[in-house]
N, C-alpha and C positions, 0 to 999 in steps of 0.2 A: 691430751688425748686425740691421737691422731686419726682424724677423719678425714678418709680419702674423698674427695667429691672432684666427679669428672668438669673438665670446662665448662659445658655447658652449665654446668648444676652449681659449679661456682657462681658464676654470669647471676643465676637467680637470685643465689642469696646473699650476694653483696652489690645488687641494683639499688641504686638509691633515688631513681626519677620515680614522683609521688603517683603516678597512676601506669602500672605496671600488668600485662595479660601474658602470661604464659601457655604457649599449646605446646602441648604435652604427647606424648604416641605412648603406647600401653607398656606396660614395663619399664619405665622413665625414670622410677624414680621419683616421680611428682611428693607423692605426698612423705617421703624423706627429705626432698629438697624444701616443704614448708616445714617442717620440724628443724631443721638445719638453720633456716632465714629465721626462723622464732628464738632459735636457741643461741643464733649472734645477738639477735636484739634485745633479746633479756640479759644477755652476756654484757652489753655493751652500756645497757641501764641506762638511758638518756631522757628517761621520761619522770617524772615526778611522783612522788607517793603512792596517789590514788589513781594514777593513769594504768592503765596495760595495753595490751594485743590481745586482739578477737582473732585465733583462729576458727575459723567457720568452715564446714562440712555439711552434705545430706544427706551421711547417713551416722546412726550411733557407730557403729562399726570403722567408718573411716577416722572419724572422730578418736576410737578408740589406737587404730594403728597411730596415728600423729603421739598422742600421748607416750606409748608405748616406747618409739623411738627417742623422743625426748627424753625417759628414764632411760632406757637400756644403752641407748647411743653416745646421751649427750649428758648425759648425768642429772637432769632435770625432773625430780619425781616430787609428784601431786602438786600442781603448778593449779592457785585457784587463785582468788583476790590479788589484786587489781585484774587479773589477766581473764582470760575466757577460752573456752577448748569445747564447742560444743556444735548440735546441729543447726541451720539457720532458723526453723522453728524453734528453736528454745532462744536465742540470739534476739527475736523479734517478739517473743512472748514475754520473755526477763523482760528486757528493757523498751519497749516501746507500747504495744498491745497492752499486758495488765495492770501498767502502771496508769497509762493515759487513757484507754480505751471511751473513758466516761466521756471525754471531751466532745467525741464526737459520735458515739452511737444514740444517744441521746437515753441514759439511762443513768439514776441519782445510787447504783450501787456498784464496787467493785467488780467487774467482767467477770466471766470465767470461760473457760474451751470445754464443749461440749463435744459427746458422740464417742459411744466405742466400740471394738471394732466389730462386737454380733449385735449389738443392739441398738435402735432409733432411740432416741430420749426423748422425742416429741410425740405426742399423740396426732392422729387422726382419724378418718373415718374412711374403713376401707370397703364400706358396702356401697360407696359412692360411687360411680367409676361410669366410664364415658363409652360411646358407639363401639368401640373397639376393643371392652373390658376392662382397659387399663385404670386404676385408681384415677380420680378426679379431685380429690382434696388438695388446696394448696400444701396443706401443712408437711406431705407426703414426698413434698420436695424438694423441702428446706435445707437439707443436707445435702442434697442431689446439685444446687443451685448457688453460685457466688457472684463477685463484681469484678471487671476489670478495672482498668486505668481510671475510664473516662464514669463508672460508675452504672454501666449496665449490665446488666444480670447476663453469666454466661454458666452452661451447664458442666459438673463437674464428671459428668455418667455418660455414656455413649448415648446421643440421639432419640435414640431406639424407646427408650424409656418413659419419652415425653407423651403426652397426645399432643403435641404442637410440634411444626416444623420451625427451628429458631431460625432460619433465613425469613422466615415472616413475622417473628416477634414483635413488629408494630404494624398498626393498619396504615392506610394509605393518608390520616391527618398524623404522621407521627410519634400515635399515642400508643403506648403497651396494649397488644390484645388482652382482653381478660383473662388468659389461664396465666400469663406472664403477672400480669398486675395483680394475680391475688397470691401469687409464689412473695412476688415484692412486700406484700402488705404483709404475709404470714411473718416474713423473716424482720420485715421492722417491728413486729410486736415483741417478737423473740430478740430481738436486740434492748429492745425498752428494758426488759428483762435483765438483761445484762448477759445473755446467751448468745455464744458465735462457737463456730467450728475452726478449726484453722486456717482453712481457705480465707473464712472470713476476717479473723484475724489479721491473717496478712492483708487484705484490704483494707481493712483499720489501720493499719501500720501506716501506710503509705500515707492516707490520708491525713493522718498526726504531724507525721513528717512534711506535709504540704504545705497543711493550715497551721500548725505551729513550729516554725523554722529555729524559734530559741531549743524546743527538745530535741531537734536537731543539732543544733549544736550543741549543748550538753552531751550530746550521748558521743560525738568525735572531741569533745574533751577528753571524755573519759576513755575514750580507745581511739587515741590517735593515731594506729594502726591497726586496719584491717589484711585477713590473710583468706582467703575464699577460695578453697579448697572442689574441684568436682563441680566448676562454675561452672560449665556445660548445660549441666540442669537446671538453671536459675529460672523463673519465671517472670513473665513481663514485670509484675509487682515485684516481684526481689530485686531483680535487675532496679526499678525504678526505685527505691529504696536505698541500694548501693546508691544509686546517682545521686541522691539526697543528701547522703551522709559525707562523698567528694563532693559534692558545692556548699558541702557548709562547714569545710575547712580538715577535713581529714586530711592527715599529715603525710600517708602511704597507704594505697590501697591496691594489693595483688589480686589477679584472677587468674585462676589455672586449673587448666582441664583439658580433654579431648572430643570436640566437636560428634567426632567418629562415636565414642560410647555415647553419646547421647540417645538413652533407649529410656527417658520416663516424659516423653511428649504427652501421650496419654492421661497424664496429671498436668497438664498445660507447662509442664518445660518449653523451650522456645530458644535451641541451640546456636541458632541462627543471632542471639544478642550476644554470646559472647564471639561468634566471628566480626562480628561489627566492630566491636571494641579493638580485637586482633589486629582489625584492618585501620583504626582509624588512629591519623597523625596524632592525636591527641591523649595517647597511649604509647606504651613502650613495648615493644613487638617482642618476645625472648623464644625459643625453642628448646626445648626438649627431647629429639628425634633418635634416641641412641636407647633401645631396646637392653636391658640390662637381666631378662630374665627368661626368654625362650631363645630356641634353639635356631640358628639362621634359618632353616627349613620351615620352619614355623612362620619365623617373619615373613619369609618371602609369597608364602599363603597369604597370609592379613596381609600382605603389601596389594592384593591380589583384587582384596575389598576395597581398600581404601584409596590406592591410584598412590599413596606415599610412599619416600623413600627410608621406610624405617629400617636402620642395621641393628642388626643382632651385635653386642657384643660380650653377650652373658658369658661365663664360666662354664657353659655346656655348648659355646657356640656351636661345636661343629658335632652333635651331637647324631649317630646316623639314622635313628629310627625317623622315616619318613612319615609325616603326617597321611592320614590313607583314609578312605571312600569305604563304608559298610550298607550294604543295601538290606534294609530289614522289608518283610512282609508286613507287617501295619498288625500282627497277633502277637498275643501275649508268648507262644512257644517262639517265636522267632528274637524279640527284643530279649526277652532272657538269656537265650542264647547267648547273643550279642553280647550284654552285660555279663555274663559270667566269662568270656573269653576275655573281656578287657581285664576283668579282677584277677583273672590268673594272670593275667600279663603284668600286671601294679605287681603282684605277686612274687614273679619272676626276676621283675627290678628290684626286689628286697623295699617296698612302698608299704604303710601300713594305712590304714584306712582314712587319716587326717589329712593324707599326701596325695589322695586322687579324689575324682568326682565323677558321680554319673547326671550329666545335666540335659533338662529337659525345655521347653518353651512358656508352657503355661503348666498350671495346677489340674487339666483335664488329661493332660498325657500322665502323670504320674498316678493320678486316680485309676485310670482305664488300665495302666500295665506294671506298674508297681502297688496297687493295693492303698495309697495312701488318698487322704483325705481331699475332698476337692471345697474351697471355698471362695464355693459360687455365690455370688450375691444377687443373679439375676432373677428375674419374676418366676421363672420356671422352677429355680431352686427354693423359691420363698413359696411357691403356691404345693412345693412337697414336702416342705417343714413343718413338723408338729407343732412349732408353737406358735399359740393361739394369741390373734391380735385382741388386745385389753386385758390381757393379764401376764403384767411384763416382767413379773420379776420370777418367773418359773425358771427360765431356763437359767438363771444367775442362780438358784438355787438348786438346781440338778447338776449344773459346770461345779457349783462351790462343792457339793459331797464328791462329784467324781474328782476333782482336785486333791480332797482333802485321802481319799483313799488310795490317792496315786502317792500321799506323803507330802504334801504341799500345801501345807496346813495354814499358814498365813493367809497363801491367795485365794485360798479355798473360804477362809470364813470373813475375809473382805468382800468377796462375791454373794454368799448369805445372808450378810450382814444386807447389802445394796436390794439383794432380793425381797428381805423380808420388809424391809421399806415400801418397794416397788409395788408389790403384791398388797401390804394395811392400807395403803396410800391412795393406789390405783391408777396411781403415774409411773409414765416410761422412766423418769430421769429422778434421781436419789441423791441432792448434793453435801458435801460434807456437813456444810452449817444445820443442815436438817436434822441429820445421827447425832452430831454434837447437843443438838437442844434437849433429842430425847435423854443423852447422858445424863448431861447437867437436870434436867427432871427427875430425874429417877433415880439418880446415882451411880456412878461406874460397875460399882461391885455386882449389883441389882442388873443392870443393863448386861453385863457379860454373862450373869446366871443365863438373863433368860437367851443370849444365839448359842451358850451351850449347849441349854435344854434343847433346843431347835435340832442341833445335831448329831444330837445322841437319840432325836427320834428319825432319823432321818435312816432310810434301808440301807443297802451296803449296793451302788452301781453298778454290779458286775450282772446285769440281767437287764430283759428291753425294757423299754421307759414304759412301753404299759403296762409290765408287770411293776414294775418301780411305783408306779400312780397308785395302782391297786393295793398293793401294798400299804404303802401310805397313808391311802384314806382306811384302812384296817387300824391303823394307829391314832386315825380321828382327825388326820391332817387333810383338807380335800385343795388340790393344784388341780388346775386344770389344763388339759392340751387335746389338739385335735387327734382324738383315740384312736380313727382311722388308718391316721399315719405314725401313729406311734409305735408300731410293731418291729422295734430296732433295736437293737443294743448300743446302749449310750455309751458304749467304748467310742463305737463307728460314729455317733455326732459329734466328738471331739475329737478323732485321733491326731489332729495335727498338733493336741497339749500333750500328747502320749510319750511322756521324758521314755518310757522303756522302747518305745518303736522308734522314737529318732537315734535312742542307743544302737538300736541293732543294726539302722543302716543306714547312719550319716552321711556317705557317699552319696546319696540323693537328692539333689538341688535341683531347684529352677536358677534359669540361666540370669535372673534379675538378682539372685540372692547373692550368686557368687563374683558379684561385681565387683572389684577392688583387689579381690584374692588372688595367690600364687599357688598354685599348687604344681607336682611334679608331674602329674595327666589327667585328662578329662577326655571322657565320649561323650558327646554333644550328638542326641537324640533331637531328628526333626521330623515332625506329620508331613503331609502331602501340602497343609491346606499351612499360611499363614492368617495374618486376624483380618485379613480385608481380603484378600485374592490366594490363590494358592502361588508357591514358591518357584513352579515352571512359569509360571507369567510373570515373574519379578525377574528371573534369570532371562528369559528370553528375549528382555526389554530393558538392556543395560542404558538407553539413552535417555528412556521415562523412570525407570530405575534405579538410581545410582546409591550410595553410601549417604549423600551429602543429605537426599531428599526421602530415603524410605528409611524409617525404622526397625522395620524387622530384617534389613540387611545388618544394621550399627550390632543389632540383638547376635544376629551369628557371628559378626566378627566378636563382640566381645566374648564370649564363650569360647574365639577360638584363642585369643591370647593370654587366655588366661596359664595353659600349662608351660614347665619350663623344659620338657623332652618329650611327652609322649601326646598326641592326637591325634583322637579318631571322628569321625564324622558320619554319624550313621541317619541314612536317606531312607523315604522308602524303595525300590527296586525299581518298580516305574521314571522314576526320578533321579537315576544314575548317572544319565546320559547328561541331563545338563548340568548338575555340580562338578563333572569330570572336565566340562567345557569352561566353567566360571573358573575351578579351581588347580587345572591340571592335575586332577590327582589320579593315580590307578585305584582301580577295586581290587582288593584281597580280604 
C-alpha cells in the first residue's frame, strides 16, 4: 500500500526519540499521523506477546477517527489486546483506578465511578441554606469538588455556585474553613464506600502511581509505547500521570496537539503544560505546520488569530470564496435569515447536510434561536425543574418511557429499571450489584416480568408531564413531581435526546462538538457577550487578550479552522467594525 506522507508527517512517524512532542496546526493531519505511527510500530512488532501500544485521546470521536484511519488507510482492523485505543479517562479507569484505587481510597471493596448526566447520585438536604439562599449541605457539593496534585480541594464548577470564596478556603491558622472541611469529610465518607466521580478517579490514579511505583512499572511493561493525541487538553493531574509513566521506564511517549485549540480550560485543562514540554530540552520537538484541509484564504484568516505561519497545501488551496462577515440583529428572524442564506449557498455548491454545519458558542444560543434544548445545570435551571428532591427515580422512569416511545427500547428499559429501584429504596444511586441481587432473589423471569408489567402501565409521553402524572395516578401508580412546574410537554424536557429532532437539522452544532471535524462549509454565530466579558472588550485589547491566554479566542479559532472552502462568521451588527479590524474581512 502506497501511503503518501509529507516530510513533516514522515518525521513524526519515524522519530525514535523516547520523548517526543508535536505541535500541529489545524488540518495538518495530526490524527492521521498518529494512526500512521501506530501502524508502523505494529508492523515492526518489536514488542513481546503481551505488550501493546496505547493510543490515547480525549474524546470518543477522536479515538474513532484513529481506528478508522488504521482500518481504511493502513489495513489494521479490530485492534484490541494487547494494544489500546481509547480516551484518557478510559485508560486511567481501566488500568489504574479500578484495579488499584482501594489502596488509597480507604475502602474495602472494588471502587466504582458514579455520577450521571442528569441526576446526582448522592443525598443532600436542600432545605439547609445560607444567607444567600444557596444550599449549605456539604453533600450537595461532592461532585462539584475534587483534588489537585497536593491533595487540596479544587472546584469543578464556577465559583458562584459555592457559599464561600476559594481564595479564602483556609483560615489564618492554615486550616480549612468549616465549609470546605465539611465537603472534604463528605467526600471521604463516599470514598470509604468505594464511590468516586471521574475527577476523583484521576486524582487517585496519580496517587496510586506516586505511592506505588511498582504499579507504574507494571503499566509501562504492558504499554511501553504511548501516543497521546489532543495533548493540549491535559489537566495538571493527567500530565503528572504521563510523567510518572515516563519516569518508570516507558520506551516511547509522544504528545501531539495544538495549544491554540485548547478549549477545555473550564474543565481544568491546562495547555501551558503542553508548551512546557515543547520548549523543554528533555523532549524532542517537532512541528506539523502544513494545513492540508482549508483554502489559503481561510488559513490567512486563522493566522490572524494565532499569529502562526500556517501554510495551506490543501487540494482546494486556491478556492476563490473569501471568508466573510455577516451582521445579525440578535433576533430570531435575522439569525434564521442568515442561516437560510448559508444553507442555500451550500446547496448551490452541491453539499449535503453532512458536509456543512451551523455552529454557535453555547447551548443557550441554540435554545434561543433554533429551539434546541438547553442542558443548563445552573441553580436557576434547577429551580425551574419539575423534578422534586428526594424522589430520585421519577425522572429516570419518565425519561425511560420517553425513550421507549422513541424506539430506544434497551436504553429506556435500563433507565426505568434504575428509576424503579431508586423510587423503591428512596436513594439517588443504584449500583449494578443491587439490581443483580434482586434478580438472584426472585429469578430472572419473574424480575423481567415485573419490569415489563411496569412499562405497560406507563402512559404515552406525548403529553405534558402534569397530565402524564395524573393519568399514571389513575392507574394506581403515584410518582411525585413539582406539579406547579410540570405543565410542560415531556418532549421538551428531553429534546436533546430526541432522535427525530437531531435528524431534522443535524447541521446545528456547538463549536465544542465540531472540534476535530473536517467540513466543507461552516457558518459561525457569535453573540455580543463571551463567557466573562464582551467580545468587543477582547478585540479592542489585543495585548491583554491574545489567543495564548484567552480561551474565547481559541474557541472562535477552532470554529474557523474546520471548513475546507466556505466560512461565514455572523456577529452582532454593532460589533461588525471590531471583527473587521481583527480579521480584515469585508461585510457582505
